[in-house]
N, C-alpha and C positions, 0 to 999 in steps of 0.2 A: 437404417438410420443407426445412426450412432449412440450408446448406454449414455453418452450424455448431454446431447441435445436431448429438451423438454418442450415440452408447452406448456408455459410458465405460466400461464390463465389457469390451466388445469390443475398444475403442478400446486397453484397457491389453492386454487377450492377446495383441492382434499387434501389437504394438509401434509402431501410429500415430504419427504425427507431422505435426503442422497450424506454418505460420509465415506470418504476416501481419504486416500495420501497421494500422492503426486510428486516424484521426482520433479527437483526444479529444473534439471536439465532438458525437461520436456515445455517450459515454458518460456518460449523466446524475447519473447519481449522485457522478462523480466530481467534474465540472465543477462541482460545488455547494462543493467545498471549494480552489477554483482563483480565481486576478485574474483568468484569463481563459480559452475553452477555445482557445485555437491551442495547435498541436503534433498532433504523433503519436505513438503507442505503437506500437513494434516488439515482437512477443509469438509464444512458441514455448511446443506443449503437448505433451510427449512421453509417450507411455503405456508402460507397463511392465509386471513382477512384481516382487516383491521375494523375495529367496532363500524367507522363510517362507512364499511362495503366494499373499500377498495381491495384488491389482491397483493398481496405481498411476499416478498422474500428474505428471511436472513440470511447472510453467509455469515462464516467465519471462518477463517486463516490462522494458522500456527506453526511453527516451527523458527529454527534457525538457519541465517542464510550469511555470509560471508560478506561482507560491505571492506568498501579502501576508506581509511581513516583522513579525511582530508586538513590535519594538522601536520602527522605525520607520513598520513602514502600507506600505512601498513593493514595488512588485512584485519580483521578482526570480526569476531562474531554475534552476530545481531540478531536477538530474540524477536521473531514477529507473533504477536498476538493480535490479531485486530476481528471486530467485526461489523455489519455496518445492515440495516434493513433499507429496500429497497420497495420502493409501492410503485404499482404497475400503471401506465394508462395505455390506453386502446393506438393512440397517433400521440404526434406533439401538442396538440391543441388540449385533448384531455389534459396530460400529462404537466402541463403549465394550468390548467382549471384545478387540480388536483392538488397541486404544490401551493396552491396561492390558498386555497381553505384549509389545508392542514396546516400551514403557515409555522414551521419545524423545523429548524438548521441541521436536524441531527436526523432527518429523516432524506435519502435523496429520493426522486419520483423520475421513472426512468420510460421511455416507451416499451412496450414488453410485445413478446415475438411468442409464433404460436410453434416455431424451431430456433430455441437459444438454446445455442451453445453455454453450458453452465461453466465450463473450461475458461471462456472469455470473463465472463464475468468474475469467476475467482483470482484470474490473472490480475483483472484490473485493481480488483480489491487489494493483492498482495503491492502490488507498486504504488497505490494510494497510501500502505502503511511504513513506505520507507520516509525513512527520513531525509527531509531537505539537502542537510549538510552532514552525512555520517561523519560519527569523528568519536573516540575512544571518550571515558571520561576523565581517566588519567591517560594521558599516553606512556606507552613503555619506552625507557632510553633508546634512541636511536644514536649512531655516530653524525648524521647528517643537525638534528637538533640540537646534538651536543655543540656543534659548530659554531652552530649560530646563537649558542646560549656562552660564547668564551667572553671571556676577561677585555676583550679588545673595546678601546673605545668608539664611541656611535661615530661615523663620520658626521653626524648630522649635530653634534655636542657642540660644534663652533655656533653653529646659528644661535643657540641660545645668549652668546655675546654679543649679535649683531644685533637681538632683539630690544636688550638692554642698554645699548647706543641709542 
């Protein structure tokens, strides 16, 4: 059995803790959304039990990844810093009941496993931490953007005259 495979329920009950660093290149689903597969993600997973008695896992992922700006199409460094709590149910029915009882949007309830691969959980967390539309705060000057900002009149400028008639 892999060192990354845990019994999620036992890990939670015993307040287990694992920490590590994983090269981005080893996360195949994650790298498909990136400009390149450079970098390393640092992570931790902490087991626990909620006061209501439900087992939980707290995942944290940090690191810097390269994304492609959707405005200028240039790569840029994006700092990833995400943490989430997962509450474990034994099956779909119990997970739905727990979600209804807790009624907390900031907590995700999932079906736990006795053979849970934490790499999958960490990759999911990293994927969810990416922006839907990655972009620079301020794009650097690029020839393509400069060409779009030229002083040529807009081909649609004449439409304004038609509107006023």
